[in-house]
SEDRENRO-542648 format. One line per 10 residues: number of its first residue (from 1); for each residue z, y negated, x of N, C-alpha, C. Coordinates in Angstrom, 3 decimals, padded with zeros to 6 digits. Atoms other than C-alpha are relative to their C-alpha. Layout:
N
NUM	Z Y X Z Y X Z Y X | ...
END
This chain:
226
1	000.603 -000.414 -001.357 -028.577 020.333 -013.130 000.670 -000.351 001.007 | -000.492 000.218 -001.226 -027.456 020.057 -009.885 -000.515 -000.860 001.006 | 000.549 001.036 -000.729 -027.733 017.324 -007.445 000.793 -000.409 000.916 | -000.704 000.149 -001.076 -026.539 016.575 -004.003 000.576 -001.577 -000.238 | -000.589 001.338 -000.095 -026.184 012.591 -004.096 000.070 -000.415 -001.349 | -001.037 000.442 -001.058 -024.183 010.715 -004.783 001.000 001.047 000.636 | -000.702 -001.112 -000.858 -022.568 013.838 -003.685 -000.507 001.245 -000.440 | 000.377 -001.383 000.175 -023.016 017.198 -004.956 -000.592 000.400 -001.609 | 000.036 -000.105 001.682 -023.752 016.620 -008.623 -001.479 000.666 -000.341 | 000.952 -000.727 000.738 -026.283 018.201 -011.009 -001.088 -000.928 -000.683
11	001.211 000.794 000.396 -029.739 016.685 -011.938 -000.014 -000.053 -001.529 | 000.786 -000.046 001.451 -031.075 015.646 -015.292 -000.498 000.815 -000.573 | 001.005 -001.098 000.647 -032.729 018.000 -017.598 -001.464 -000.550 000.381 | 001.257 -000.128 -000.071 -036.282 018.204 -016.886 -000.922 000.488 -000.909 | 001.131 -000.534 000.940 -039.149 018.750 -019.139 -001.412 000.304 000.665 | 001.340 -000.370 -000.406 -042.118 018.698 -016.733 -000.072 001.283 000.676 | 000.357 -001.531 -000.679 -043.696 021.725 -015.276 000.435 000.038 001.458 | -000.116 000.153 -001.516 -042.486 022.726 -011.733 -001.141 -000.078 000.648 | 000.961 -000.140 -000.919 -044.561 022.417 -008.973 -000.319 001.419 000.420 | 000.304 -001.610 -000.584 -046.559 025.490 -007.265 000.906 000.440 000.959
21	-000.725 -000.552 -000.840 -044.559 027.573 -005.485 -000.466 001.393 000.499 | 000.489 -001.150 -000.765 -044.924 030.466 -002.971 000.520 001.369 -000.735 | -000.243 -001.231 000.648 -045.250 033.899 -004.384 001.256 000.675 000.711 | -001.021 -000.603 -000.607 -042.101 035.847 -003.746 000.342 001.337 -000.896 | -000.426 -001.192 000.788 -040.280 039.103 -005.100 000.637 -000.261 -001.222 | -000.622 000.272 001.437 -039.531 039.207 -008.903 000.711 001.283 -000.215 | -000.772 -001.113 000.449 -036.598 041.390 -009.890 000.478 000.071 -001.493 | -000.299 000.124 001.600 -036.070 042.173 -013.560 001.410 000.492 000.049 | -001.122 -000.405 -000.021 -032.580 042.150 -014.326 000.345 001.037 -000.971 | -000.060 -001.147 000.727 -031.205 045.373 -015.702 000.635 -000.230 -001.474
31	-000.737 000.118 001.122 -028.858 044.209 -018.319 -000.124 -001.194 -000.794 | 000.347 001.205 000.692 -030.192 040.894 -019.558 -001.433 -000.379 000.184 | 001.485 000.268 -000.006 -033.659 039.613 -020.338 -000.259 -001.124 000.715 | 000.231 000.846 -000.911 -034.161 037.824 -017.416 -000.358 000.384 001.333 | 000.548 -000.587 -001.342 -035.865 038.003 -014.065 000.163 -001.156 000.935 | -000.347 000.642 -001.312 -035.140 036.583 -010.539 -000.927 000.014 000.872 | 001.097 -000.166 -001.002 -037.899 035.509 -008.114 000.570 -000.616 001.408 | -000.657 000.043 -001.452 -036.279 035.980 -004.335 -000.578 001.029 000.691 | 000.476 -001.013 -000.939 -037.156 038.006 -001.405 001.147 000.590 000.475 | -001.371 -000.576 -000.362 -033.400 038.781 -001.223 000.410 000.888 -001.087
41	-000.561 -000.958 001.286 -032.447 041.944 -003.407 001.444 -000.196 -000.395 | -001.254 000.287 000.118 -028.919 041.140 -002.649 000.432 -001.153 -000.956 | -000.103 001.378 000.579 -029.133 037.543 -004.096 -000.639 000.200 -001.688 | 000.567 -000.460 001.427 -031.321 038.972 -007.120 001.015 000.755 -000.717 | -000.793 -000.707 000.921 -028.596 041.311 -008.229 001.184 -000.992 -000.031 | -001.187 000.992 000.383 -025.939 038.783 -007.809 -000.342 -001.267 -000.962 | 000.287 000.788 001.151 -027.792 036.103 -009.975 000.004 000.665 -001.226 | 000.232 -000.703 001.387 -028.559 038.637 -012.534 001.246 000.393 -000.488 | -001.256 -000.265 000.489 -024.974 039.559 -012.707 000.677 -001.076 -000.624 | -000.607 001.293 000.501 -023.792 036.044 -013.119 -000.845 -000.343 -001.286
51	000.868 000.220 001.211 -026.725 035.414 -015.964 000.506 000.841 -000.928 | -000.692 -001.244 001.274 -025.386 038.770 -017.757 001.289 -000.754 -000.347 | -001.463 000.372 000.210 -021.886 037.589 -017.596 000.038 -001.342 -000.927 | 000.070 001.434 000.709 -022.419 033.738 -018.523 -000.835 -000.128 -001.159 | 000.871 000.030 001.164 -025.007 034.595 -021.219 001.079 000.494 -001.210 | -000.953 -000.644 000.778 -022.223 036.573 -022.816 001.162 -001.004 -000.422 | -001.006 000.689 -000.072 -019.651 034.108 -022.046 -000.214 -001.360 -000.765 | 000.372 001.027 000.695 -021.354 031.135 -023.417 -000.429 000.248 -001.384 | -000.092 -000.486 001.355 -022.073 032.852 -026.684 001.291 -000.050 -000.739 | -001.276 000.098 000.667 -018.505 032.959 -027.271 000.493 -001.454 -000.168
61	-000.237 001.340 000.232 -018.405 029.247 -026.968 -001.146 -000.702 -000.495 | 001.014 000.641 001.071 -021.118 028.652 -029.656 -001.283 -000.635 000.917 | 001.353 000.295 -000.776 -024.134 028.369 -026.893 -000.595 001.052 000.118 | 000.766 -000.960 -000.074 -026.717 030.673 -027.204 -001.266 -000.151 001.091 | 000.833 000.108 -001.101 -028.861 031.102 -023.959 -001.481 000.509 -000.510 | 001.224 -000.371 000.393 -032.631 031.250 -025.080 -000.605 000.953 001.080 | 000.427 -000.979 -001.057 -034.184 034.396 -023.286 -001.197 000.616 -000.834 | -000.309 -000.342 -001.395 -036.076 035.596 -021.815 -000.116 -001.369 000.988 | -000.229 001.003 -000.603 -035.349 033.403 -018.943 -000.743 000.397 001.678 | 000.350 000.068 -001.287 -036.891 032.914 -015.298 000.684 -000.445 000.918
71	-000.767 001.022 -000.884 -034.714 031.916 -012.455 -000.919 000.356 001.586 | 000.542 000.061 -001.164 -036.511 030.844 -009.319 000.928 -000.373 001.164 | -000.920 000.477 -001.240 -034.767 030.570 -005.782 -001.059 -000.736 000.873 | 000.735 000.600 -000.962 -036.177 027.796 -003.652 000.588 -000.446 001.083 | -000.798 000.405 -001.013 -035.670 026.517 -000.324 000.200 -001.645 -000.065 | -000.470 001.532 000.393 -035.507 022.800 -001.779 -000.544 -000.155 -001.378 | 000.168 000.267 001.321 -035.644 021.049 -005.054 -000.209 -001.544 -000.070 | -000.067 001.348 000.533 -036.518 017.762 -006.514 001.136 -000.815 000.142 | -001.103 000.870 000.186 -034.253 014.663 -006.114 001.193 000.483 000.654 | -000.944 -000.410 -000.475 -032.074 016.399 -004.025 001.353 001.016 -000.762
81	-000.752 -000.962 000.866 -030.901 019.057 -006.743 000.544 001.151 000.606 | -000.384 -001.404 -000.401 -028.982 022.031 -006.269 -000.446 000.933 -001.214 | 000.616 -000.987 000.833 -030.281 023.296 -009.713 -000.895 -000.879 -000.880 | 000.287 000.590 001.053 -032.634 022.513 -012.385 -000.475 000.887 -001.021 | 000.444 -000.692 001.377 -033.392 023.730 -015.912 -001.218 -000.848 -000.611 | 001.088 000.396 000.764 -036.896 023.396 -017.172 000.018 000.852 -001.138 | -000.566 -000.582 001.076 -035.731 024.052 -020.531 -001.585 000.309 -001.117 | 001.324 -000.364 000.821 -039.374 023.929 -022.375 -000.616 001.257 000.566 | 000.695 -001.111 -000.586 -040.468 026.762 -019.974 000.928 000.922 000.168 | -000.741 -001.315 -000.400 -037.614 028.997 -019.936 000.363 000.149 001.535
91	-000.085 -000.200 -001.684 -037.315 028.361 -016.161 001.266 -000.701 000.479 | -001.061 000.550 -000.806 -034.158 027.698 -013.987 -000.590 000.030 001.413 | 000.221 -000.165 -001.636 -034.577 026.867 -010.152 001.269 -000.301 000.545 | -001.258 000.077 -000.801 -031.871 027.201 -007.827 -000.468 -000.071 001.492 | -000.212 000.022 -001.517 -031.389 026.617 -004.073 000.355 001.402 000.499 | -000.243 -001.408 -000.883 -031.384 029.553 -001.721 001.383 -000.292 000.492 | -001.379 000.188 -000.523 -027.700 030.092 -000.660 000.072 -000.924 001.502 | -000.063 000.738 -001.274 -028.404 028.766 003.015 -000.313 -001.453 -000.306 | 000.211 001.249 000.244 -030.131 025.580 001.659 001.062 -000.847 -000.744 | -001.318 000.432 000.750 -027.114 025.248 -000.745 001.091 -000.520 000.856
101	-001.076 000.325 -001.110 -024.585 025.311 001.979 -000.331 -001.152 000.674 | 000.422 001.529 -000.552 -026.262 022.432 003.701 -000.178 -001.138 -000.716 | 000.221 001.280 000.840 -027.061 020.380 000.774 001.228 -000.365 -000.612 | -001.079 000.402 001.068 -023.610 020.280 -000.995 001.007 -000.806 001.086 | -000.863 001.026 -000.692 -021.078 017.509 000.289 001.402 000.607 000.108 | -001.480 -000.514 -000.579 -017.681 018.092 001.698 001.199 -000.852 -000.765 | -000.644 000.991 000.927 -016.289 015.600 -000.729 000.024 000.399 -001.274 | 000.057 -000.259 001.252 -015.077 016.054 -003.984 000.629 001.352 -000.500 | -000.510 -001.456 000.332 -013.599 018.740 -006.180 -000.377 001.358 -000.313 | 000.611 -001.118 -000.190 -015.954 021.247 -006.049 -000.011 000.322 001.548
111	-000.087 -000.341 -001.387 -015.831 021.031 -002.179 001.254 000.955 000.159 | -001.193 -000.758 -000.344 -012.361 022.642 -002.723 -000.079 001.390 -000.216 | 000.122 -001.585 000.037 -013.571 026.097 -003.744 -001.179 000.529 000.680 | 000.950 -000.773 -001.119 -015.442 028.725 -001.702 -001.474 -000.274 -000.575 | 001.560 000.392 000.402 -019.330 028.008 -001.695 -000.628 000.967 -000.799 | 000.716 -001.011 000.996 -020.033 031.441 -003.255 000.339 -000.268 -001.249 | -000.463 000.357 001.343 -017.867 030.415 -006.272 -000.871 -001.194 -000.366 | 000.560 001.068 000.363 -019.565 027.115 -006.446 -001.357 000.213 -000.513 | 001.309 -000.264 000.306 -022.907 028.486 -006.174 -000.552 000.900 -001.300 | 000.233 -000.719 001.151 -022.469 030.856 -009.011 000.373 -000.971 -001.371
121	-000.596 000.972 001.191 -020.927 028.002 -011.165 -001.465 -000.867 -000.300 | 001.324 000.998 000.103 -024.355 026.089 -010.590 -000.857 000.892 -001.281 | 000.842 -001.242 000.813 -026.101 029.322 -012.603 000.493 -000.332 -001.374 | -000.541 000.042 001.354 -023.722 028.854 -015.381 -000.177 -001.633 -000.560 | 000.342 001.419 000.508 -024.201 024.864 -015.550 -001.486 000.033 -000.690 | 001.211 000.046 000.517 -027.941 025.569 -015.698 -000.532 000.813 -001.400 | -000.122 -000.650 001.319 -027.603 028.093 -018.464 000.422 -000.794 -001.008 | -000.264 000.687 001.014 -025.582 025.785 -020.253 -000.902 -001.095 -000.632 | 001.214 000.872 000.341 -028.435 023.216 -020.213 -000.912 000.612 -000.908 | 000.995 -000.610 000.876 -030.636 025.677 -021.529 000.365 000.326 -001.497
131	-000.589 -000.210 001.139 -028.524 026.608 -024.205 000.225 -001.039 -001.213 | -000.093 001.294 000.813 -027.822 023.085 -025.596 -001.429 -000.422 -000.237 | 001.415 000.679 000.019 -031.210 021.422 -024.936 000.022 -001.207 -001.110 | 000.049 001.314 000.962 -030.179 018.279 -027.169 -000.219 000.452 -001.386 | 000.207 -000.297 001.676 -030.297 020.081 -030.619 000.896 -000.924 -000.790 | -000.626 000.877 000.855 -029.326 017.959 -033.277 000.663 -001.315 000.664 | -000.508 001.260 -000.635 -029.040 014.822 -031.097 -000.878 -001.302 -000.903 | 000.420 001.028 001.159 -029.604 011.826 -033.537 -000.289 -001.286 000.869 | 000.677 000.997 -000.832 -030.481 009.403 -030.363 -001.117 000.598 000.676 | 001.191 -000.254 -000.776 -033.524 009.206 -028.099 000.453 001.122 001.141
141	-000.708 -000.711 -001.029 -031.084 010.811 -025.517 001.183 000.531 -000.303 | -001.309 -000.205 000.196 -028.027 012.764 -025.693 000.591 000.540 001.422 | -000.269 -000.327 -001.395 -027.467 012.927 -021.986 001.786 000.308 000.217 | -001.491 -000.036 -000.126 -023.593 012.552 -022.134 000.641 001.357 -000.779 | -000.305 -001.564 000.906 -023.420 015.712 -024.975 -000.537 000.996 001.116 | 000.521 -001.261 -000.731 -025.627 017.771 -022.455 000.822 000.159 001.255 | -000.743 -000.386 -001.320 -023.760 017.101 -019.041 001.371 000.267 -000.610 | -001.264 -000.382 000.555 -020.460 017.128 -021.034 000.197 001.473 000.081 | 000.134 -001.366 000.103 -021.221 020.721 -022.004 -000.279 000.793 001.408 | 000.364 -000.682 -001.251 -022.902 021.845 -018.782 001.061 000.024 000.980
151	-001.271 000.066 -000.828 -019.908 020.574 -016.563 001.254 000.930 -000.509 | -001.230 -000.771 000.443 -017.246 021.932 -018.902 -000.161 001.543 000.177 | 000.401 -001.344 -000.168 -019.093 025.276 -018.830 -000.087 000.539 001.528 | 000.052 -000.273 -001.427 -019.526 025.273 -015.060 001.538 000.353 000.453 | -001.573 -000.473 -000.322 -015.623 024.980 -014.551 000.552 001.076 -000.608 | -000.597 -000.928 000.593 -015.137 027.211 -017.227 -000.405 001.579 000.527 | 000.600 -001.160 -000.732 -016.960 029.773 -015.218 000.569 000.652 000.973 | -000.725 -000.341 -001.420 -014.939 029.889 -012.130 001.263 000.920 -000.297 | -000.997 -000.764 000.273 -012.501 032.240 -011.534 001.189 -000.882 000.063 | -001.112 000.891 000.089 -008.908 031.153 -012.171 000.539 -000.571 001.251
161	-000.351 000.530 -001.387 -008.184 030.748 -008.403 -000.825 -001.295 000.177 | 000.608 001.118 -000.369 -010.991 028.520 -007.959 -000.054 -001.184 -001.114 | -000.075 001.153 000.956 -010.601 026.698 -010.982 001.595 -000.852 000.282 | -001.184 000.623 -000.422 -006.953 025.940 -009.892 -000.107 -000.789 001.478 | 000.572 000.953 -000.556 -008.484 024.438 -006.926 -000.693 -001.028 -000.005 | 000.769 001.114 000.376 -010.797 022.427 -008.554 000.868 -000.951 -000.504 | -001.052 000.823 000.662 -007.987 021.043 -010.771 000.842 -000.760 000.837 | -000.742 000.584 -001.025 -005.820 020.342 -007.989 -000.719 -001.153 000.934 | 000.858 000.731 -000.822 -008.622 018.526 -006.129 -000.376 -001.273 -001.203 | 000.660 001.055 000.844 -009.318 016.169 -009.198 000.913 -000.315 -001.004
171	-001.189 000.558 001.051 -006.261 014.653 -010.766 -000.802 -001.444 -000.744 | 000.283 000.951 000.733 -006.924 012.234 -013.568 001.006 -000.540 -000.872 | -000.739 000.581 000.787 -005.237 009.927 -015.632 -000.616 000.477 -001.685 | 000.592 -000.213 001.335 -005.628 011.414 -019.391 -000.270 -001.034 -001.009 | -000.238 001.329 000.988 -005.084 008.101 -021.329 -001.337 -000.654 000.435 | 001.275 000.393 000.060 -008.297 007.184 -019.855 -001.229 000.942 000.296 | 001.051 -000.935 -000.225 -010.376 010.167 -019.717 -001.299 -000.317 -000.710 | 001.338 000.115 000.854 -012.873 009.489 -022.525 -000.772 -001.157 000.655 | 000.591 001.107 -000.684 -013.938 006.255 -020.771 -001.084 000.329 001.087 | 000.800 -000.480 -001.048 -015.415 008.152 -017.987 -001.175 000.802 -000.308
181	001.140 -000.817 000.651 -017.818 010.224 -020.408 -001.015 -000.889 -000.152 | 001.016 001.124 000.638 -020.692 007.685 -020.362 -001.319 000.289 001.136 | 001.297 -000.027 -000.875 -024.239 007.559 -018.862 000.270 -000.430 001.390 | -000.083 000.695 -000.866 -023.163 005.067 -016.460 001.104 000.683 000.909 | -001.065 -000.580 -000.853 -020.057 006.961 -015.083 -000.705 001.350 000.673 | 000.612 -001.037 -000.369 -022.502 010.154 -014.889 -000.737 -000.358 001.323 | 000.627 000.377 -000.857 -024.782 008.174 -012.734 000.823 -000.534 001.373 | -000.722 000.627 -001.014 -022.258 006.241 -010.573 001.211 000.739 000.465 | -001.149 -000.597 -000.457 -019.389 008.389 -010.346 -000.016 001.614 -000.480 | 000.330 -001.298 000.468 -020.667 012.248 -010.988 001.325 000.720 000.109
191	-001.567 -000.771 -000.168 -017.228 013.606 -009.622 000.699 -000.496 -000.915 | -000.729 000.465 000.889 -015.437 011.755 -011.928 -000.244 000.419 -001.561 | 000.535 -000.564 001.441 -017.599 012.641 -015.061 000.360 001.584 -000.018 | -000.162 -001.449 -000.031 -017.226 016.252 -013.879 001.436 000.370 -000.311 | -001.341 -000.236 -000.135 -013.672 016.150 -013.542 000.518 -000.429 -001.659 | -000.334 000.357 001.218 -013.189 014.370 -016.986 -000.653 000.895 -001.030 | 000.730 -000.841 000.851 -015.600 016.724 -018.702 000.851 001.505 -000.171 | -001.009 -001.210 -000.037 -013.416 019.555 -017.796 001.422 -000.084 -000.638 | -001.391 000.355 000.776 -010.006 017.870 -018.727 -000.216 -000.287 -001.290 | 000.266 000.297 001.558 -011.463 016.817 -022.158 -000.147 001.199 -000.683
201	000.209 -001.331 000.161 -012.777 020.308 -022.624 001.404 000.723 -000.295 | -001.129 -000.954 -000.004 -009.576 021.884 -021.876 001.248 -000.404 -000.827 | -001.351 000.474 000.958 -007.048 019.738 -023.743 -000.349 000.218 -001.596 | 000.489 -000.330 001.491 -009.041 020.745 -027.115 001.081 001.062 -000.446 | -000.697 -000.751 000.657 -006.929 022.506 -029.468 -000.982 001.456 -000.092 | 000.821 -001.149 -000.064 -009.993 024.925 -029.761 -001.024 -000.560 000.654 | 001.219 000.640 -000.927 -012.193 023.967 -026.794 -001.364 000.602 -000.363 | 001.240 -000.444 000.239 -015.002 026.196 -027.653 -000.516 -000.373 -001.508 | 000.543 000.825 001.050 -015.029 024.975 -031.213 -000.339 -001.129 000.030 | 000.421 001.386 -000.038 -015.212 021.590 -030.144 -001.483 -000.208 000.379
211	001.110 -000.138 -000.331 -018.293 022.578 -028.312 -000.967 000.324 -000.905 | 000.804 -000.188 001.470 -019.784 024.120 -031.571 -000.064 -001.172 -000.668 | -000.034 001.235 000.902 -019.029 020.767 -033.277 -001.147 -000.749 000.723 | 001.048 000.652 -000.352 -021.317 019.204 -030.690 -001.376 000.310 -000.235 | 001.142 -000.935 000.191 -023.862 021.742 -030.877 -000.743 -000.162 -001.461 | 000.179 000.274 001.372 -023.939 021.240 -034.612 -000.251 -001.526 -000.266 | 000.293 001.612 000.290 -024.179 017.610 -034.393 000.889 -000.800 -000.731 | -001.219 000.745 000.715 -020.703 016.661 -035.810 000.629 -000.790 000.946 | -000.594 000.754 -000.993 -019.413 015.357 -032.422 -000.840 -000.669 000.877 | 001.145 000.804 -000.547 -021.482 012.839 -030.769 000.913 -000.860 001.498
221	-000.798 000.446 -001.013 -019.914 011.774 -027.084 -000.900 -001.237 000.669 | 000.730 000.959 -000.630 -023.006 009.596 -026.145 000.217 -001.454 -001.022 | -000.072 001.199 000.674 -023.196 005.938 -027.264 -001.465 -000.638 000.002 | 001.626 000.544 -000.208 -026.538 004.306 -028.642 -000.029 -001.309 000.751 | 000.340 001.245 -000.827 -028.095 001.902 -026.483 -000.481 -001.302 -001.121 | 000.134 001.176 000.819 -028.391 -001.590 -027.860 -001.122 -000.544 000.470
END
């Protein structure tokens, strides 16, 4: 999920029920079993389109998004988040675009892409969280698996033009890539974690097959805590 500090990154998966929210218009998406709660019909249509496209795209990468889903657009989110997935209740929360534009950092690789594309990619990130939900995790928590998948799918969802900008802004030494996929790095240097996740995903011979192996429990990126 998305979070602003230490820069722009996405928050940890949450299981708690969301707080009370003001009533707003609900739009039922026409081509996917989801609804969007926002007073902006234009934003509702845009989010519906992203959910429809990414639900199909994630399925091609061995990630089945649980439906139905509710997406609530909020003026603010807890912990400085840009997006939150309440997977136990099939609820995703997003910042409204104006609040999102104010919340994001002007630093890091995601700052290199247009704000609208960045916003849409947050939807993909949260959908990936909903689809994985730590299934077949042998540990107390598989945060690295969870965030690796979410960030890889976030960048994968970008247009080729936006992805090229992201990659140009995020050089990384491939020889040290895997060392950055850790809970510590996710907490202390989330930009580097996101960059590493994408590079590691993209360099696989069968990237979506690799994701499928994580989902099946055959690949574990997390390290057991001592």
